[in-house]
LUMVEXTOR-417047 format. One record per residue (C-alpha): x, y, z; residue in one letter. Coordinates in pm, whole numbers, padded with zeros to 5 digits, always signed. Example, Ala and Ser with C-alpha at 12.3 -4.5 7.8 and 13.67 -1.06 7.14 Angstrom:
! residues 2
+01230-00450+00780a+01367-00106+00714s
! end
This chain:
! residues 298
-02642-07824+01366m-02893-07669+01604s-03214-07841+01698d-03397-07581+01494e-03197-07658+01180s-03230-08031+01238r-03607-08005+01265h-03618-07781+00956a-03425-08038+00753a-03650-08322+00868s-03962-08119+00795a-03833-08030+00449l-03770-08394+00362r-04123-08486+00468r-04273-08197+00276d-04068-08278-00033l-04191-08637-00027g-04551-08520+00007d-04504-08267-00276a-04372-08531-00515l-04683-08740-00457r-04914-08443-00513a-05082-08368-00849p-04883-08045-00892d-04532-08069-00741p-04430-07753-00925r-04662-07542-00713a-04479-07659-00402w-04141-07571-00552f-04261-07225-00654d-04364-07162-00296a-04063-07328-00129n-03756-07287-00350h-03597-07028-00119e-03670-07245+00182r-03496-07541+00017v-03171-07350-00026v-03192-07188+00318d-03241-07522+00492v-02958-07685+00300l-02719-07404+00381r-02812-07421+00747a-02760-07797+00749a-02404-07786+00614v-02264-07795+00968d-02409-08147+00992e-02284-08267+00652p-02433-08619+00654e-02782-08477+00703a-02724-08212+00438a-02591-08468+00189a-02895-08692+00240a-03127-08397+00186l-02939-08278-00123l-02961-08628-00273a-03340-08609-00245e-03371-08252-00371v-03180-08287-00699w-03409-08545-00866p-03710-08329-00783a-03575-08008-00939v-03823-07880-01202p-03700-07885-01560a-03733-07506-01586d-03587-07424-01245a-03399-07096-01224d-03028-07124-01305e-02922-06920-01002d-03121-07155-00778w-02946-07455-00934c-02612-07285-00878r-02700-07243-00512a-02758-07619-00481l-02432-07676-00666h-02245-07456-00418e-02391-07643-00121v-02254-07964-00269g-01912-07804-00314a-01904-07718+00057r-02008-08069+00153l-01736-08224-00063a-01471-08084+00169e-01633-08243+00475a-01735-08576+00319l-01464-08684+00072p-01567-09053+00081t-01946-09032+00124s-02144-09254-00112l-02458-09059-00022v-02291-08740-00138l-02164-08920-00450a-02526-09011-00526a-02626-08647-00477a-02356-08538-00723f-02473-08797-00980r-02831-08677-00950r-02720-08316-00967g-02517-08384-01281a-02816-08544-01450r-03052-08263-01355a-02806-07999-01473l-02729-08189-01794r-03101-08205-01873a-03120-07829-01828k-02821-07771-02057g-02603-07637-01773l-02315-07852-01890l-02018-07689-01711p-02200-07727-01380l-02297-08084-01469a-01933-08164-01545a-01825-08020-01210a-02082-08237-01032q-01957-08540-01222g-01597-08467-01129m-01695-08443-00763r-01874-08777-00781e-01568-08930-00944l-01343-08780-00675a-01537-08971-00409v-01482-09303-00586h-01118-09228-00662r-01058-09153-00294t-01234-09470-00179r-01076-09682-00456d-01266-09990-00339d-01518-10054-00616d-01395-10041-00977p-01746-10089-01115a-01871-09785-00921a-01576-09579-01044t-01642-09688-01402a-02010-09601-01364d-01917-09253-01243a-01683-09218-01540l-01960-09320-01781r-02195-09059-01639d-01926-08791-01657l-01855-08899-02015a-02222-08837-02100a-02174-08474-01999t-01852-08446-02198y-02027-08594-02500r-02305-08339-02467a-02033-08072-02468q-01877-08221-02781g-01554-08302-02592r-01495-08644-02741v-01132-08652-02624h-01260-08629-02267r-01503-08913-02337v-01207-09124-02448v-01015-09018-02137g-01297-09141-01914c-01301-09477-02092a-00925-09505-02061d-00938-09438-01686e-01208-09702-01646a-00983-09954-01823l-00689-09875-01596e-00913-09896-01289t-01039-10244-01379f-00689-10373-01450f-00554-10226-01127r-00821-10409-00930h-00773-10736-01118g-01121-10731-01270d-01058-10896-01605r-01419-10896-01722v-01454-10528-01642g-01127-10461-01823a-01240-10655-02130a-01567-10464-02140r-01373-10139-02107a-01145-10245-02391l-01455-10309-02603t-01589-09962-02524h-01255-09800-02605l-01242-09987-02934g-01587-09859-03027e-01480-09504-02939l-01167-09537-03152m-01385-09644-03445t-01610-09345-03383e-01319-09102-03405v-01170-09276-03708g-00868-09433-03537r-00925-09774-03689l-00584-09926-03613d-00630-09842-03244a-00986-09975-03257a-00867-10310-03392v-00598-10332-03122r-00838-10260-02836y-01107-10493-02964l-00860-10772-03036t-00732-10739-02679r-01089-10749-02546a-01152-11072-02735d-00827-11218-02603r-00903-11129-02240v-01253-11273-02267f-01095-11587-02409g-00854-11610-02114e-01144-11569-01873v-01342-11840-02050a-01040-12071-02034a-01029-12016-01658g-00678-11885-01610f-00510-11556-01532g-00210-11394-01687a+00032-11114-01635e-00156-10833-01806t-00085-10476-01891n-00345-10205-01938a-00134-10084-02225g-00093-09741-02368a-00371-09517-02248g-00568-09339-02515a-00486-09007-02352g-00181-09025-02125a-00011-09333-02266g+00031-09479-01918a+00082-09852-01859a-00073-10026-01564v+00017-10387-01484g-00186-10633-01280a-00149-11003-01205k-00499-11141-01185v-00662-11483-01177g-00972-11648-01308a-01169-11524-01008a-01150-11181-01168g-01359-11310-01455g-01683-11380-01272a-01978-11278-01482g-01828-11315-01829a-02039-11492-02090n-02064-11558-02461a-02263-11240-02516a-01975-11034-02373d-01729-11185-02617r-01970-11146-02907a-02014-10783-02805a-01642-10735-02866a-01630-10941-03187l-01908-10752-03368a-01741-10408-03337p-01408-10574-03414l-01561-10697-03740g-01683-10345-03812r-01342-10188-03743a-01170-10448-03960l-01417-10393-04243w-01375-10016-04231l-00997-10058-04231s-01021-10266-04548g-00969-10618-04416d-01293-10781-04523r-01175-11139-04476a-01081-11079-04114a-01406-10888-04064a-01610-11183-04185h-01419-11412-03951r-01502-11185-03655a-01870-11169-03751f-01886-11548-03793n-01725-11604-03455r-01978-11368-03296a-02263-11554-03463l-02129-11889-03345a-02147-11761-02987l-02497-11615-03022l-02704-11848-03240i-02935-12047-03019g-02836-11836-02719v-02946-11485-02813d-03106-11486-03155d-03192-11115-03139a-02825-11029-03084a-02727-11268-03363a-02963-11087-03598q-02806-10754-03503r-02466-10894-03606v-02612-11008-03939r-02771-10666-03989d-02440-10493-03915l-02257-10707-04168a-02528-10649-04430a-02525-10276-04365e-02150-10260-04422l-02186-10456-04745e-02436-10200-04874l-02253-09887-04754t-02063-09716-05036p-01698-09650-04966g-01650-09908-04693t-01394-10179-04722g
! end
């Protein structure tokens, strides 16, 4: 990147910061939107600088920004993805771009941004929590599109990622999420299986031992992923985590017609929460009462 382009990028970042602190940031964008795109395009030859600038531009995009202008930012990111396949700064830019585009209703573009963020984390494959977080954000776009099967696919990939890395707590939380999704789509038998497994894994973590585990049949692809993991993979688990699996398990059991088992799950959740998190305990009671009063359940 030439000295001229470098100075232009630095000046734009300073001006953007000043504009965001001003009473009327929109006035600055109206006057400078073409400059923003021109500077970013010129900075692509120095991709790290361009990625840092793009990460700052996306959160500042006005809610009613022109679609073509947003597409221009999107295309800059696509060019940078080729040069920076493992950049966390660029991943942050893609996350921010996805959120800005999702807020504007430009959902196909938001999904493309989310896929590019996910590609960075898949390539790095060094932080399962970061990969799962990227999958959750992408799933938010898919949900906005009404593509629930893609939401389930994201949750399934998160589960496999946690198991592959030996993160048992992350895997148990992912199992809980998958169980809740299965309940949402009416697959109650699958919901009970996922949530029962989540409870079991949390129990193994609490007992302080590892086991030969298997990620099981994926909700989408049906793939199995095995991982031998130890108790160290369970750092961070607590009673609230296990209760968070037991309450939806109780709901899935109730909806499937097994009220006795549902009550046992609710009671186990309450035993973990009472005196520890009374607000969460009350939410479990409220859930059970709501199911009792809902016609056609059980």
